[in-house]
C-alpha positions in Angstrom: -25.8 -11.3 26.1 -28.2 -12.1 23.3 -31.9 -12.4 23.9 -34.1 -15.0 22.2 -34.5 -12.7 19.2 -30.7 -12.4 18.7 -30.8 -8.8 19.8 -28.3 -7.1 22.1 -27.7 -3.6 23.5 -24.1 -3.7 22.1 -25.4 -4.1 18.6 -28.1 -1.5 19.1 -31.0 -3.9 18.7 -30.0 -5.2 15.2 -31.1 -8.7 14.8 -28.2 -11.1 14.3 -28.9 -13.9 11.8 -29.4 -17.3 13.5 -26.7 -18.9 11.3 -24.1 -16.5 12.8 -25.3 -17.2 16.3 -25.1 -21.0 15.8 -21.6 -20.7 14.2 -20.4 -18.7 17.1 -21.8 -21.1 19.6 -20.1 -24.0 17.9 -16.7 -22.4 18.4 -17.1 -21.6 22.1 -15.4 -24.8 23.1 -12.2 -23.9 21.2 -11.6 -20.7 23.2 -8.3 -20.7 25.1 -8.5 -19.5 28.7 -5.5 -17.6 30.0 -3.5 -19.0 33.0 -4.9 -17.3 36.1 -1.4 -16.8 37.5 -0.4 -15.0 34.4 -3.6 -12.9 34.5 -2.8 -11.9 38.1 0.8 -10.9 37.2 -0.4 -8.8 34.2 -3.1 -7.2 36.4 -0.5 -6.3 39.0 1.9 -4.8 36.5 -0.9 -2.6 34.9 -2.8 -1.8 38.1 -1.9 1.8 38.2 -1.6 2.4 34.5 -3.5 5.0 32.6 -3.6 5.0 28.8 -4.8 8.2 27.2 -5.2 9.9 23.9 -5.3 13.6 23.3 -8.3 14.7 21.1 -8.7 18.0 19.3 -5.7 20.2 18.9 -2.4 18.4 18.5 0.0 19.1 21.3 3.7 18.0 21.0 4.3 15.1 23.4 7.2 16.8 25.3 4.9 19.8 26.1 2.2 17.5 27.4 4.6 15.4 29.4 6.2 18.5 30.9 2.9 20.1 31.9 1.6 16.8 33.4 4.8 16.4 35.4 4.5 19.9 36.7 0.9 19.3 37.8 1.1 15.8 39.2 4.7 14.4 39.0 6.1 15.8 42.1 3.2 14.4 44.2 2.7 11.0 42.5 6.1 10.1 41.1 4.9 8.8 37.7 6.3 8.7 34.2 4.7 9.2 30.8 5.6 7.0 27.9 4.7 7.8 24.3 2.9 4.8 22.9 2.0 5.9 19.4 1.7 9.1 17.5 -1.5 10.2 19.3 -1.5 8.0 22.5 0.5 8.0 25.7 
C-alpha cells in the first residue's frame, strides 16, 4: 500500500514517481479476477504442498529424497518430486 508520498515498505522507502502511480491506477480496471471455484480447487490440490530449494552444498536429488523418506516418509506418506535443477 502506498502512502501519500508514494512510499512503501516493499520498495524500502524509495519514492515512486507519480506518473508511474497514475499509470498503474489507470490499469486497475483491466485486471482479470480468477473464478472463485477454480481458486478453491487449486487451493485444495496444493493445501499440503511444500516447495523447497536446497541452498549451499549441492546434494544429488536421489540422496536428498532417500534421506527425507527415511526421516518422514513412513509417518506421513509423502512423495518428493524434482521440479527443477535446484528445487523440489
